[in-house]
ROSEMI-421368 format. One line per 8 residues: number of its first residue (from 1); their letters; for each residue x, y, z of C-alpha. Coordinates in Angstrom, 2 decimals. Layout:
<sites>
NUM) a) X Y Z; ...
</sites>
This chain:
<sites>
1) mdsenviy) -73.90 -19.23 52.98; -76.13 -22.23 52.15; -78.95 -20.34 50.46; -81.13 -23.46 50.20; -81.76 -23.46 53.94; -82.21 -19.69 54.28; -85.69 -18.19 54.75; -86.14 -14.50 53.92
9) darklgtp) -89.95 -14.63 53.88; -91.30 -16.28 57.03; -94.90 -16.03 55.82; -94.44 -19.19 53.79; -93.93 -21.03 57.08; -97.48 -20.16 58.12; -98.81 -17.90 60.88; -98.47 -20.43 63.76
17) rmmilgvq) -94.79 -21.03 63.03; -94.11 -17.32 62.59; -95.65 -16.65 66.00; -93.52 -19.37 67.60; -90.41 -17.90 66.00; -91.39 -14.49 67.37; -91.77 -15.98 70.85; -88.32 -17.52 70.49
25) hmfamfga) -86.72 -14.15 69.69; -88.55 -12.61 72.62; -87.22 -15.25 75.01; -83.72 -14.94 73.55; -83.54 -11.29 74.59; -85.32 -11.69 77.94; -82.38 -12.91 80.00; -80.07 -9.97 79.35
33) tvlvplit) -82.82 -7.38 78.90; -84.38 -8.16 82.29; -80.98 -8.45 83.94; -80.16 -4.76 83.41; -83.13 -3.41 85.38; -82.55 -6.03 88.05; -78.95 -4.78 88.44; -79.71 -1.08 88.24
41) gldvsvtl) -83.06 -0.89 90.04; -85.05 0.22 86.99; -88.50 -1.25 86.32; -88.75 -4.58 84.47; -92.16 -3.95 82.87; -91.10 -0.52 81.55; -87.96 -2.17 80.19; -90.02 -4.74 78.24
49) lfagigtl) -92.36 -2.03 76.97; -89.62 0.13 75.50; -87.61 -2.81 74.20; -90.66 -3.53 72.04; -91.40 0.10 71.15; -87.72 0.79 70.48; -87.49 -2.21 68.17; -90.52 -1.08 66.15
57) lfhfiskw) -89.11 2.48 65.89; -85.79 1.06 64.73; -87.51 -1.02 62.05; -89.56 1.97 60.88; -86.50 4.21 60.54; -84.46 1.45 58.86; -87.22 0.88 56.27; -88.43 -2.39 57.86
65) evpaflgs) -85.44 -4.24 56.38; -83.02 -5.04 59.23; -83.80 -8.12 61.39; -82.54 -6.62 64.65; -84.09 -6.59 68.11; -83.28 -3.79 70.55; -82.83 -4.72 74.20; -81.19 -3.31 77.32
73) sfaflggy) -77.62 -2.08 76.91; -75.01 -3.20 79.43; -72.62 -0.43 78.38; -74.31 2.12 80.64; -74.24 0.02 83.83; -71.25 1.94 85.16; -73.00 5.23 84.41; -76.16 4.20 86.24
81) asvkelgm) -74.16 3.02 89.25; -71.97 6.13 89.54; -74.86 8.60 89.11; -77.04 6.67 91.54; -74.27 6.73 94.14; -73.62 10.44 93.56; -77.30 11.30 93.82; -77.87 9.29 96.98
89) qqglsetl) -74.84 10.97 98.56; -76.65 14.26 97.99; -79.73 12.97 99.78; -81.80 11.83 96.81; -83.86 8.65 96.85; -82.61 5.74 94.75; -85.51 6.23 92.33; -84.80 9.96 91.81
97) aldyaclg) -81.06 9.33 91.47; -81.83 6.81 88.71; -84.01 9.42 87.01; -80.95 11.68 86.80; -78.99 8.79 85.28; -81.76 8.30 82.72; -81.45 11.99 81.77; -77.77 11.45 81.03
105) vacaglmy) -78.52 8.35 78.94; -81.21 10.23 77.00; -78.62 12.89 76.11; -76.18 10.13 75.14; -78.78 8.92 72.66; -78.41 12.25 70.85; -74.79 11.34 70.05; -76.10 8.68 67.66
113) flmaglik) -77.72 11.39 65.56; -74.42 13.28 65.38; -72.64 10.19 64.06; -75.53 9.44 61.71; -75.26 12.99 60.34; -71.54 12.57 59.69; -72.17 9.30 57.87; -74.94 10.85 55.78
121) wfgvhkil) -72.78 13.88 54.95; -69.50 12.13 54.13; -70.90 8.80 52.96; -70.91 5.44 54.69; -67.86 4.13 52.82; -65.66 7.05 53.90; -66.65 6.54 57.52; -66.33 2.75 57.30
129) hffppvvt) -62.84 3.33 55.91; -61.92 3.63 59.59; -63.77 0.41 60.45; -62.20 -2.29 58.27; -62.64 -6.01 59.05; -59.37 -6.04 61.03; -61.15 -3.72 63.49; -64.78 -4.82 63.33
137) gpvviaig) -64.00 -8.56 63.32; -62.13 -8.52 66.66; -64.71 -6.09 68.12; -67.50 -8.55 67.29; -65.43 -11.41 68.74; -64.84 -9.32 71.88; -68.57 -8.58 72.25; -69.31 -12.30 72.58
145) lvlsgsai) -66.34 -13.01 74.83; -67.04 -10.07 77.15; -70.62 -11.24 77.59; -69.60 -14.85 78.16; -68.58 -14.22 81.77; -72.16 -13.43 82.78; -73.32 -16.64 81.10; -70.80 -18.72 83.06
153) sncqtnwp) -71.80 -17.01 86.32; -75.41 -17.93 85.65; -74.52 -21.50 84.68; -72.64 -21.97 87.95; -75.86 -21.58 89.93; -76.98 -24.98 88.64; -74.82 -26.69 86.02; -77.24 -29.60 85.36
161) lailaivt) -79.99 -27.15 84.35; -77.55 -25.14 82.22; -76.23 -28.26 80.49; -79.81 -29.45 79.86; -80.55 -26.14 78.13; -77.34 -26.35 76.07; -77.94 -29.99 75.03; -81.56 -29.23 74.10
169) vivssvwg) -80.48 -26.33 71.87; -77.77 -28.39 70.14; -79.91 -31.50 69.63; -82.86 -29.45 68.34; -80.67 -27.46 65.95; -78.56 -30.33 64.59; -80.94 -33.29 64.59; -84.34 -31.61 64.79
177) kgivkiip) -86.84 -31.68 61.94; -89.43 -29.12 60.83; -90.44 -26.57 63.46; -88.15 -28.14 66.07; -85.09 -27.23 64.03; -85.93 -23.53 63.86; -86.89 -22.96 67.52; -83.91 -24.48 69.40
185) illgvvvs) -83.50 -21.52 71.78; -87.16 -21.53 72.82; -87.05 -25.29 73.38; -83.87 -24.94 75.46; -85.56 -22.36 77.69; -88.81 -24.34 78.08; -87.18 -27.73 78.75; -84.74 -26.32 81.32
193) yvaatfmg) -87.42 -24.18 83.01; -89.83 -27.13 83.29; -87.06 -29.34 84.66; -86.20 -26.67 87.23; -89.85 -26.57 88.30; -89.94 -30.33 88.89; -86.63 -30.10 90.77; -88.13 -27.52 93.13
201) evdftklg) -85.71 -24.82 91.99; -88.43 -22.22 91.33; -90.50 -20.54 94.04; -93.78 -19.36 92.50; -95.02 -17.52 95.62; -94.47 -14.07 94.09; -96.23 -15.17 90.89; -99.46 -15.71 92.78
209) eaawigfp) -99.23 -12.23 94.28; -98.63 -10.44 90.96; -101.55 -8.79 89.13; -102.64 -9.88 85.67; -102.91 -6.37 84.23; -101.06 -3.18 85.19; -99.83 0.05 83.59; -96.01 0.01 83.72
217) iskertil) -95.17 3.75 83.53; -95.22 6.02 86.59; -94.27 9.72 86.68; -91.77 9.36 89.53; -89.74 6.94 87.38; -89.40 9.28 84.38; -87.08 12.23 83.74; -90.00 14.56 84.51
225) avfedrna) -89.11 13.98 88.16; -85.64 15.42 87.47; -87.04 18.74 86.22; -89.24 18.97 89.29; -86.14 18.49 91.49; -83.99 20.82 89.31; -80.53 20.21 90.69; -78.68 21.91 87.83
233) tlmlstil) -75.20 20.91 89.05; -76.13 17.25 89.31; -77.83 17.38 85.92; -74.69 18.77 84.26; -72.41 16.31 86.09; -74.63 13.42 85.00; -74.68 14.48 81.36; -70.89 14.93 81.24
241) avmpiafa) -70.32 11.57 82.90; -72.77 9.52 80.86; -72.72 11.00 77.34; -69.19 9.76 76.42; -70.38 6.17 76.93; -72.27 6.64 73.66; -68.95 6.29 71.80; -68.77 2.70 73.06
249) timehigd) -72.34 1.86 72.15; -71.93 3.41 68.70; -68.89 1.19 68.10; -70.91 -1.77 69.36; -73.76 -0.84 67.02; -71.44 -0.78 64.02; -70.04 -4.16 65.06; -73.56 -5.55 65.42
257) mfaisstv) -74.56 -4.25 61.99; -71.53 -5.99 60.49; -72.49 -9.17 62.34; -76.13 -9.05 61.21; -75.12 -8.21 57.62; -72.64 -11.08 57.59; -75.20 -13.47 59.05; -78.05 -12.50 56.73
265) gkdflsnp) -75.90 -11.98 53.63; -77.08 -8.42 52.92; -75.21 -5.13 53.20; -77.40 -3.26 55.69; -74.66 -0.69 56.23; -75.28 0.63 52.70; -78.99 -0.20 52.39; -80.97 1.01 54.28
273) glhrtlsg) -77.78 2.65 55.55; -75.78 2.89 58.74; -77.07 6.44 59.27; -80.60 5.05 59.48; -79.79 2.19 61.83; -77.82 4.52 64.10; -80.69 7.02 64.14; -83.15 4.27 65.01
281) dglatala) -80.94 3.01 67.84; -80.38 6.54 69.17; -84.07 7.43 69.08; -84.99 4.19 70.85; -82.36 4.86 73.54; -83.45 8.46 74.11; -87.15 7.59 74.27; -86.66 4.62 76.59
289) smfgapan) -84.53 6.68 78.97; -87.09 9.48 79.12; -89.64 7.03 80.51; -87.30 5.28 82.94; -86.19 2.27 80.89; -82.56 1.27 80.22; -80.74 2.39 77.08; -81.47 0.23 74.05
297) ttygentg) -78.98 -1.48 71.80; -79.07 -3.93 68.90; -78.99 -7.35 70.53; -76.33 -9.92 69.76; -78.46 -12.68 71.29; -80.99 -12.28 68.50; -78.21 -12.30 65.90; -77.24 -15.66 67.40
305) vlnltkvf) -80.82 -16.86 66.89; -80.71 -15.71 63.25; -77.48 -17.64 62.78; -79.02 -20.80 64.23; -82.45 -20.75 62.56; -81.55 -19.18 59.18; -84.92 -17.37 59.29; -83.99 -13.79 58.37
313) dplviria) -87.39 -12.15 57.95; -87.59 -8.90 60.00; -91.32 -9.56 60.42; -90.47 -12.25 62.97; -88.54 -9.69 65.02; -91.49 -7.30 64.90; -93.77 -10.06 66.18; -91.38 -10.48 69.12
321) aclailla) -91.47 -6.71 69.72; -95.28 -6.61 69.75; -95.38 -9.54 72.17; -92.93 -7.73 74.48; -95.18 -4.63 74.44; -98.30 -6.65 75.25; -96.60 -8.56 78.04; -95.25 -5.36 79.58
329) fcpkfacl) -98.83 -4.71 80.72; -98.94 -8.08 82.50; -97.05 -7.91 85.83; -97.67 -11.62 86.31; -95.74 -12.46 83.14; -92.91 -10.09 84.08; -92.75 -11.94 87.40; -92.68 -15.32 85.61
337) iqlmpaat) -89.69 -14.17 83.56; -87.90 -12.87 86.65; -88.39 -16.28 88.27; -86.67 -18.05 85.38; -83.65 -19.90 86.83; -80.36 -18.12 86.22; -78.86 -21.42 85.03; -81.47 -21.67 82.27
345) iggvslil) -80.59 -18.17 81.07; -76.90 -18.98 81.38; -77.05 -22.16 79.31; -78.89 -20.52 76.43; -76.78 -17.35 76.63; -73.55 -19.36 76.53; -74.46 -20.62 73.07; -75.74 -17.27 71.81
353) ygmisavg) -72.65 -15.37 72.97; -70.46 -17.99 71.32; -72.37 -17.52 68.09; -71.62 -13.79 68.21; -67.88 -14.41 68.52; -68.08 -17.01 65.76; -69.58 -14.38 63.43; -66.56 -12.15 64.16
361) vrnlveen) -64.17 -14.98 63.33; -66.07 -15.66 60.12; -65.79 -11.95 59.23; -62.00 -12.14 59.48; -61.86 -15.36 57.42; -64.25 -14.26 54.68; -62.49 -10.93 54.27; -59.09 -12.67 54.04
369) vdlkssrn) -57.59 -10.46 56.75; -53.83 -10.99 56.68; -52.89 -11.98 60.23; -49.30 -12.54 59.14; -49.05 -8.75 58.96; -47.64 -7.33 62.20; -49.87 -4.23 62.05; -53.01 -6.34 61.73
377) vfvaalim) -51.93 -8.62 64.55; -51.31 -5.65 66.86; -54.68 -4.10 66.03; -56.64 -7.33 66.52; -54.70 -8.43 69.58; -55.05 -5.16 71.48; -58.78 -4.94 70.75; -59.43 -8.38 72.22
385) vlaigvky) -57.10 -8.23 75.24; -58.21 -4.72 76.22; -61.90 -5.59 75.97; -61.53 -8.78 78.01; -58.77 -7.50 80.32; -60.63 -4.37 81.40; -63.86 -6.35 81.76; -62.40 -8.89 84.18
393) gsnddiaf) -59.39 -6.98 85.53; -60.99 -3.62 86.30; -64.69 -4.49 86.62; -65.25 -3.15 83.10; -64.74 0.42 84.27; -61.74 2.70 83.80; -62.19 6.34 84.78; -60.66 9.29 82.95
401) gpihlsgl) -61.71 12.09 85.28; -65.53 12.16 85.28; -65.66 9.90 82.23; -66.03 6.15 82.75; -65.31 3.82 79.83; -65.95 0.10 79.48; -63.37 -2.33 78.17; -65.20 -2.60 74.86
409) aiasivgi) -65.18 1.18 74.46; -61.46 1.44 75.19; -60.70 -1.50 72.90; -62.71 0.01 70.04; -61.09 3.43 70.38; -57.56 1.95 70.56; -58.24 -0.36 67.61; -59.53 2.44 65.40
417) flnavmpg) -56.66 4.73 66.40; -53.94 2.11 65.81; -55.41 1.13 62.46; -55.44 4.78 61.43; -51.88 5.72 62.48; -49.89 2.55 61.79; -48.24 2.20 58.38; -50.02 0.06 55.85
425) klgmkvks) -53.57 -0.01 54.60; -55.83 2.22 56.66; -58.95 0.44 55.58; -59.72 -2.59 53.51; -62.44 -2.96 50.99; -65.78 -2.62 52.71; -67.39 -6.02 52.98; -69.54 -7.11 50.08
433) fkgkek) -72.28 -9.18 51.67; -73.39 -11.92 49.38; -76.61 -13.74 49.90; -79.85 -14.67 48.31; -82.16 -11.67 48.03; -85.89 -11.82 48.55
</sites>
């Protein structure tokens, strides 16, 4: 890592620049974070509120050291859809059916604490023995590749706007000077959005109808509504169907922590510790679900921003979180974000998802993973083809009885299992992250 261009203390950039960097991180997570409630039927403003609150809780539990933003998890989309369908078949409204789904996701958040307890009890290195670079590298690569399909779908709505966003990000990052060089994502969003406005691609009618200030939480969209309905059979079915998805998100979390550690050059898995980051993620997920927001997860998009800007101060992420909380009380702003052209989101996301996969490739290279070894090739190959194959061949959903698993979950489980049972080294030396400390 070129330590000369790395910034661990953003305060030396000055308050105005720090605020702009915070806005950039906020916009980086908006596309995917807002997309989940739009797909599921959950509330956008509540989603923004608990993305911010969840991020601050995560930072508190992880000792304010990890530059991660928590946004909406896509892993639970299948769970939301299946529970909503089941509930509506039993005569429930869509809103109440989603409340049942949120109960299941809240229980899934408790699984993080179980894994965190195991890590604390046995030690992070013994647990990570089962997650060597030959497993985590391909998982991180798969995370970016699995997400890339949604970026392409968005780009296809208007390729000129998407390409304008991509070119703006690249030009700003490679040839930009000063503040321009460290806010390429924000500039890509703004330039493409403004261009779309002049092209007549954005209809601002709904923006004029939206209120400036509003309280996002309502009782009928929280799990309190479930206990008033008290369908015990549906509650149990929901919990059994949704909780296993946590295994996928836990694997994704570990992959994200490797990616962030590799990007920043610090071993966050040992300090503040994987047990702390998992607990923070689990608490954020459980709390968000209780109030009707999607499950939270550490966001790869923001890791992509870190990789581009080389500004690694967690304070910038917390600024983004506070801005998200404030804007959650502004329905007009939530509407403005929802009106953002899909092509703009797609162009920026295409770069960010690519950066995630690139971090996974770098993990394999820096750890000198021997891909001449047949066992390593089988492990890496099956992780990537299963993640991508299930995503695009089976709509990212394979059912094992009442349990629905995503391609990434299946790929992670198979990769860990193969690495454990095949002859050869079970685990490699846990990555030693080298970088300039504060």
